[in-house]
N, C-alpha and C positions, 0 to 999 in steps of 0.2 A: 874773124874772131873779135877784132876791135869794135866793129860796128855792132855785133851781137851783144857784147858786154855793155855797150852804151845804151842800147835799146832796153836791155833787161834792167839796168840800173835806173833809167828814166821811168820805166813803167812802175818799178818798185817805189820810186819817189812819189809818183802820182797816186798810187794806191794808198800810200802812207799819209799823204797830205789831204786827200779829199775829205776824210771824216772830220777834219778840223773845221770845215765849213758847217754852217748851221742849216744846211739843206736837209730837209726831212724825208726826201725820196728814199724808198726802200733800198735801192741799189747803192746809195751812198751810205746809209746807216748800216747796211750789211757789212761794210768794210770795218766797222768797229769790232767785229767778231774774230777774224783770223789773225790777230796781232801776233800770237805765238808762231803760227805758221809762216807769216811774213817775216818774222825775225829769223826763223830758221832758213828761209830762202835768202835773206840778206847775208847771213853767216856763210852759207854755201857759195854765194856769189863772191863774197869777199875772199874766200879761199881760192876760188878760180882766178880771181884777179891777181892774187899774190903769186900764183903758180905760172900765169901766162903773160902778164904784162911786162913791158919793158919800162923800168922805172927811170930810165934815162930821158924819158919823154915827160914833159910837164903835164900833158893830158892824162897820163896814167895815174898821176897823183890826184888829179881832179876827179877822175872816175872812181878811184878807191875812196876818196873823201866823201863823195856822194853816197856811196854804199854804206860807209861807216855811219854817216848821219842817219840813214834810214834804219840801220841796225840799232843805233842808240835810241832813236825815237820810239821804235816799237818796244824796246826793252824797258824804257821809262814807264810805259803803261802797265806792263805785266810784272815787273820785278816786285811790287808790293805783295804779289800772290806767290812768292817764293820764300824759302826759309832764309834768304839773304836779308830780308827786311825784318825790322823789329815787329813784334806782335802787337796788334792793336788791342786785343782783348786778353786780359790776364787769365792764367790757368787757375782753376779752382784748387785750393790747397787741401780741401778735405771733402769727403762725400757727405752730403746732407740730404737724406731722402725726403725729409719734410719740405725742403725748399728746392727740390729738383724738378725741372720740367724738361722732358725729353720729347722731341718732335721729330717725326719721320715724314718727309714729303715724298710723294711718288706721282709723277705724271705717268698714268697707266697705259697710255696710247689706246684710244677707244676701240680699235680693231683687235687689240691683243686679248687673247682668251686664257692666258696663263695666270688666272686669279689665284689658283692654289699656291703658286710659287710666291706671290706677294704675301698671301696670308701666312705662309711658312716663315717669311722674313719678319713679319710682324710678331709672330709668336716667339721667334728666336730672340729678337732684340728688344721686345717689350717696350716700345715707346709709350709715353703717357698720352700722346696725341698723334693720330695718323691723319695726314692731309692728302687727299688724292685729287688730281687734276685730270681732265678729259674723261671723267667717270660718268657713264650714262646709266640708264635703267638696268641694263644687264649687269654692269659692274656693281650697282647698288645691291642687287639681289645676291651677289657673291659676298660683298663686304658686310652685309648685315649679319653674317655668321659671327662677326666680332662683337656684336652687341652685348652678349653676356658679360664680357670683360670691359667693353667700351660702351657704357649705357648712355652717354651724353653725346648727342649727334647734331650736326647741321647738314641737311641734305638738299642738293640742288642738281638732280640728274638732268642732263641735257644731251641732245644728239648732235650738237654742233661743234664738238671738240672743246667746249668750255664748261662742261659739267664739273661740279666740285662737291666733295664730301669731307666732313670732319667727324672723326670718331675719337672720343676722349674718355679716359678713365676719370678725369677730374671734372667737376661740375663746370658747366658753361652758363654763365649768367648773361642775361640781356643779349642773346644771339640775334643777329639780323643779317639777312641777305640783301645786298644792294646791287644796283646796276648803275654805276656812277657815270660812265662815259658812253658805253654802248648798251643798247637795250637787251642784247642777248649775251653779254659778257658779265658774269656775276663776280662779286667779291663778298667775303664773309667777315663778320666782326663780332667779337664776343669778349667776355671777361672770364678768364680761367681762375678758379679758386684752388690754390695749392693746398696740400695736406696741412701746412702750417697755418693756413688761413690767409696767407698773402694773396693778393689779387693782381693779375697780370692782364693788361689789355692786349688782345691778339687780333691781327688783321691778316687775312689770307687773300692773296691776289693772284690773278692769272690774266693779265691784259693781252689783247690780241697783238701779234707782231706785225711790223712792217714787212710785207712780202708781196710778190706778184699775185698770190692767191688769197691774200687777206686784205690788208689795208695798204694803199699805195704809198702812204707816208707813215712816219712814226708818231704822228700827232696824237692819235688816240692812246697808244701805249704810254707815251711820255706824260700825257695829262693825267692818266690814272695813277701812275707811280708818284708823280709829284703832288697830286692832291692828297693822297694818303700820307705822303711824307710830311707835307706842310701841316696836316691836321694833327700830327702827333708831336710837332716840334717843340711846343711849349709845355708839354705835360710833365708833371713831376712824378707820375706813377710809372711803374714798370711797363714797358711796351715791347712787343715782338711783331715784326712784319715778315711774313714768309710766303713763299710760293714760287711758281715758275714765272719769272718776270719777262721772259722772251727778250732778254737783254743780257749782255755779258757783264761780269763784275767790274771790268775796267773801262766801260764805255763812258762817254761824257755825260750821258743821261743818268746812269747809275751813280756816278760821282756827284752829280747835281742832287740826286735824291738823298745821298748820304749827307751832303752839306746842309740842305734845308731841313732835314729831319733830325739831325744830330745823332742818328743811330750808328752803331758800330758794326763792323764786319769781322766776324771771328776767323775768317780765312786769311786775313792779312798777316803775313809772317809765318803762315802754316802751310799754304799750298793752294792750288787752284780748285781742286776737287771738281774737276770737269764732269758734268752730269749728262751732257748731250754731245754727240750722238753715241749711244751705246753700241751701235753696230759698226762704227768706223773709227778705229783707234787713232788714225792720223787727222781726223776732223772732229775735234772735241773742244768744247768750251763750257764754262760755268754758267748755266742758265737758271738753275734752281738755287734760291737764295734764302738766307735767314739773317735778318738784321735785328738788333736789339738795343735797348737803352743801357746806360752805364750801371744799372742795378745788378747786372749779372757777371759772373765769371764762367769760363768755359770748362766743362768737365770732359766732353768727348765730341769729336767731329769725325764722321766717317762717310765715305761713299760705299754703299752696299752693293752686293752682286746684282747683275742684270736679271730681269724676270720676264723678258719678252718684249718690253717696251723699248722705244727709242731713247728713253731717259733711264739713267740709273737712279734708284732711290737714294736719298741723303738722310743721314741720321745725325742729330745734334742734341746734346744735353747740356743744359745750363744750370748753374746754382744761383738762386736768388740770394743776394747778400744783405738786403734790407736797407740799403742806402745808395746814393749816387756817388761813386768815387771816380774822379777823372781818370780815364784810361787812354784816350787818344781821339781819333776821329778827325773829320774835316769840318771847317767852319765856312759858313756862307758869307759872302760880301754883298754889297749893294747890287752889283751886276748879276750875281747868282739869283738873288731874290727877284729882280726884275725879269730875268729870263724865265724863272718858274712861273711868275704871274702871267707872262705872255702865253706860255704854253697851256696853262689852265684856261685862260680866257679864250684861246683858240677853240676849245671844246666846250666852252660855256659851263664850266664846273668850278666849284669853289670849295675850300677846305671845310666850311661850315656844313656842307652836305654829307660829309663822312660821319657815319654812326660812331658815337663815343660811348661805348658800353660802360666805361668807368664813371660817367657823369649821370647815368640814369638812376634816379632815386637818391642821388647824393644830396 
């Protein structure tokens, strides 16, 4: 039992420490994901140690100390996404329909054929903008039923799991589809005009993940997230970046994105809102994200019921407040900026290549 506990604690320590390396291999970056699960394993192991170890031995204290370090380390990453942490984004004090923007994101799973279930969710929750990922030509033919209510669209049906569609009640000015890092992985950029006349720059992204079946490393994913983040960093206009980032909210890359973009995460202090995997309750993490500038307060954030995809849809509504009021967020230092530049340079992409809809015709 003594040896088994030491082996378990040592393995837990290795799995916890590896993601601290800047190694971009998929199997290393994949360890960013199960921090909650590893924290639960550490908690269970700690309980076993309390019950089974002889604390008259110095080695027992060392073993328990190693386990507690692993538990504390994992908890540090995930605790901002619990209600124990202060909220990063303020709650809207009043409903303001003219300055409200509600976005629903849904990775549909290309092989899923339960389009009617998704359409029913759209009609029930009535988002102002629907963003779908993995949507191909078949999904487009189903989603087009929304056009009487959502006449403003951006469509990029693809059969490679990276198709993307936007259906909007609000006018979309200067829309553009770009392939920033990979020639078959699109992103979408536009300016949304709210009923009040306020304009919001929106960027919809779905970078390819590091995995044995996709990209061997996280280089492509990281570069796309960071180039979009850096492109909006100095803007004074309202900004929203949303989509399936194929990265968890607490990873070092997503934290770097938040630092260099200056955007806020409304989940902080409210919960994880795990959106993947819909089919496995014990293996879930937040992959579908929405970040925004300080111009907004949060009205509502919900994970919606499953509709046959491996992702849950996510619904979020924001109230535009007309100015930038300091709310929180992370700040980048020189090392962060250098790391971001290196990652973008690795994929030969620069912030100037990202479409700025708010600057067209300005």
